[in-house]
N, C-alpha and C positions, 0 to 999 in steps of 0.2 A: 504493500498500499502506498510506503514513503518512496520508495520508487516510482509507483504510479502518478505520485505528486510532482516529484521532480521534473519526471517524462512532460508532467503537463505544463509545468513552471516554466521551463525551459523549449518549449514547442510554440510558445508565447515571443518569442525573440525574433528581430522581423532576421533576414534570412542571409542576410549582404555580412551580418554579423558573425554566423558561423564557420567552422570550419569544416565541416561537410554535414550541411543538414539530413540530406537523404540517407547519410551514411549513419546516423545515429538513430532516427527514425526508423531503417531499414535493421541497423541491428537489435535495436530492442523489439522490434515484432517479431523479428525472427526468434527470439530466444521466448520471449511468447510462446509462440506458435508450437516451437520445440518443444517448453515445457509440457502444455495441453498435450502433444503426441507423444508423452510418456518416451523420448529423448533422454539420454543422460546423463550428470548431473557433468562431466568435462565436457559435452557440447554444447550445455548450457550457459554454461562459467564463457568458454569463445566469445560468445553473443556480446553476455551481458559486461564481461569484460571492453568488448570493446566500445560499447554503449558507452559504458564509465569514462575511457579516454577519453571518446569523442567529445562528451557532455564538457570535458574538461579544456579541452579546446575550443567548445565554445564560449566556455565563462570567460577564458584568458581573454576572446577576442572584445567578447562582452564590455572587460574597462576600458571606456574613454584615454586614459591616463595608462602609459606604460609608466615604469621608474626605471629609474638609469641604476646600473647595475653597482654599484654601491649600496642603494639604500635596500633594494630587495633583485639580488642577484634570480636568473633562471625564475624570471616569476611564471613564464607559460609550463617549463615542467613540472613546479611548483600547484598549480591549478589545475594538471592532470594526473597528479601523483594523491590530491585529495579529495580530488572525484572520485578516482578510483576507489581509495579506501574509504571514503563516506559512502559510497553503493554496495563496496563487497562488501566488504563486514558487517553493517547491519544483516545481510540478507544471508552470509556462508550457515549460521546455524540451522536454517531450514535447508539445506541440501549437504545430504548421511553419506555420501558416495566416496569411501574411500579404499585405496589400495596399498599392500606395504611394497614400500622400496629396500631391499637388503642393501646395505653396505658392508661388503666383507674387505677389510684391509691386509687382515693377518692370520691365516690359517681354516679353519671352517667354522662353522656356525657357533662353538662354543669358547672363539676367541677374545681375547678381552676388547682388542680393539674392534671388537664385531657386533655391528646395530642393526636392527629391524627397525624403521620409522612407517610408519602412516602417514600415507599423502594426502589431502584432500583432493581430489578430482575436479571441485566445480571451484576452488579456489586455484590450480596449478592450469585450468581451462582459461578462465577470467585473467592472467596473469600472461597467458598467449595472446589471448584474443586484443587483450592493451596493447602487448609490443607490437601486434600486425596492424593494429588502429595508426599506431605510430611511427612504423618504417615505410606505411606505401604512400606516404608522398613524396617521401626521399625515391624509394621503388620504382614510382611513377614519373620523375623527373629521369633516373637515369634511362629508362626506358624511352623519353622524347628527346633522349639526346642521343641515343643509340640510333633514333629513327630520324634523327638529323634537323631535330625541331618538331618535325609532325606528331600530332598527339590522335589518337582515335576519340571520337567521341565519346565521354564519358570513360574515359581510363581509369581514372582514378577510382571510381565508386566500383567499376566490373573489376578492377585489380581487388579492390579490398574485399569484394561479396565474394571473389574465387578462392582468394586464401583462406578467408573467413568458413567458408563452406569447406573447405579440403583439408582442413582440421580440425573439425567438428566432426567431419566422417572418419577423420582419422581416430578420431576423440571412440566412435561406436564401433570398430572395428578393430581398435587394438585392444579396450578396454572394455 
């Protein structure tokens, strides 16, 4: 419910101030649809993480004043991380999917440096989704450079959704 309120408030912002409003709305819609269809926690996390990072970009562009580097260095990344944490942490208890992550440094299972950790599939997926949204503008720019300045229509949106879809399918198949 808090996520829905945040989504509603953010959707009222003018599109000229957004990082990628179609990406943000699309990621949130895909996550809601995936949860409705019974998709696993990791795949849902990919889309929620993408939504959270896009919202951070959106909110950082909403500020009219950019502060100099001595007052608030890394202003946009701070907004992205804050948005991510403020979106993911409150809904983390709703997702119960964990997978074991064994780390064996010496010897067999009973060794002193060997441990098995539980890895939250939702949190892992959300971190990956947030990273995808953060690197696709750079990746899209690289593709444009390789194509000698030519850009496909909706290249950034298509690239973002293809990467998110591929990784969410990977989560479903692997885990």
